[in-house]
Residue, then its C-alpha position, 0 to 999 in steps of 0.5 A: m895919281l892923275p890920269t895920263d890921257y884925258q878924254p873930253a868930258i861927257i856933260i850930262a844935263e840932269i833935267g829929272c822931273t823939272h818938266i813937271g809932267n809937261m811935254d812942251r816944257a820938257k822939250h824946251l829944257i832939252d833945247l836949252a841943254k843942247q844950246s848950252g853944250a851938254h852931250v846928254a839930256k837925262f830924265q827920271k822915270r818912276n812908277p809912283t805906286e811902286c817906288v813911293p813908300k805906302h806910308l807916304w801915299d796919303k801924306p802931304h809933300p814934305n815941303e808943301m811949297f814944291a807940291y803939285g798935288k794934295t798928297y805926296l803920291e798925287h804929287r809924284i803922279n802929276i809930275e810923271l811922264d809915261l813911256e810913250q812920252h819918254q819915247k817922244l822925248q828920245r826921238y826929239c833928242e835924236k832930232i836935235g842932236i843930243k843923247y837921251s837917257s833916264s834914271v830909273w827908280d823901280i823895276t817897272s820903270a827899268k823895263e820901260i826905259i830898257s825898251l827904248h834902248p838908250e846908250f845908258i841908264k842911271v841908277p840914282s843914289a836913292c836906289n843904289m841899295n835896291t839889289k832887285l833893281l840892280d840885278f834886273l838891270k844886269k840881267n836884262y839891259n846890255g847898255e851902260i849902267h851908271i850908278s851914283l854912290g850917294m848916301l852909302s857907307p864904305l861897306e855899302t860902296f864895296k857891295v856896289y863894286n862887287c855887284f858890278e865887278d863882272i860887267k865893270d867894262r860897261v859900268v860908270i861909278y859916280h862920286c856923289t854927296s846927296i845934299y841939295p845944295c851941297p857945300f864945297e867942304k862936303l863934296y869930298l873930291k878926293e874920293i874920285p882918284q880913290i874910286l879910280t883905284s878900283w874902277d875904270r870910269v868914274g863920274f861926278s854927280n855934283h849938287g853943289y854951287g858954281i862950276a869950280a868943283d866940276i873942273a877939279a873933278y875932271i882934273l882928278g879923273a872924272s870922265h862924266i860930269e852930271r849937273h841938275f839943269i833948269d831954266d830958272r832956279s826960282f822955278k817951283h821944284t825941289d831940284s831948283s836950288a841945286s841946278l845950273e841955269p843955261i848960262g852956268l851950264s854953258k860956262l861949264c861946257r866951255d871951261l871943260k873944253a878949254v881945260h881939256t885942250a890945255l892938258q898937254n905935256k910941253p914939247n921938248q922944244l919951244s913953239i914958234e910963238e914962244e921962240k919969238e917972245k924969247n928973241k924979243l925979251k931975253n937979253i942974253 
């Protein structure tokens, strides 16, 4: 069943770690997200020694062409921003008129981002079964918690619902398929109205191609549309191929606004404009 009252979509530009630890680049990406029409510039926060499995510390990046260090741990450390830098990015977002947010991958990072009091904190699909992290956010953060359902079985999805049932008024559940990039046939958009039977607010975290699926997701009831965002899809980063460039994000923002405007019931009588055409064209 489709929604009866469509609110404007909230569009999130997922910058993630494509700043590669460079503050000037991070601010440049914020500028581009704002210029493209996004409402939120979202980053990622990790404590590398806490969230990277120890058996990977001394191994090379799984895809060495995207590595920024000799080992995977060194790579993660090199592209990370510290809390003070995130605070500066938050202030920069406030200055230019776009909201700041971040995903958190571990409890240390959750503590740090909570201290910034963003409007919402995101739990990525990689962490949606980290019960310690979920419980910590529930008990220590009063803002909105957004969580993606990528890489979950139906039973595990049910566990996420149960975890947040008592605070569901401040939780947004995101439909997500964790394939980068994701082909259209595996986006499974019919999950969105299914989630809405159990949850009040649903987002769509899309790692696919183009912008058509985001428009469809909005029609099906997704209130939040999240897309990975980058200045150049040829940039050296694993997220690049599943990201929108500024022109793509601009078109998405434009089209979502247009569709929202169009989602109206037809009035009981013809508009002045259509009445004029009727008088001109109908010979009755």
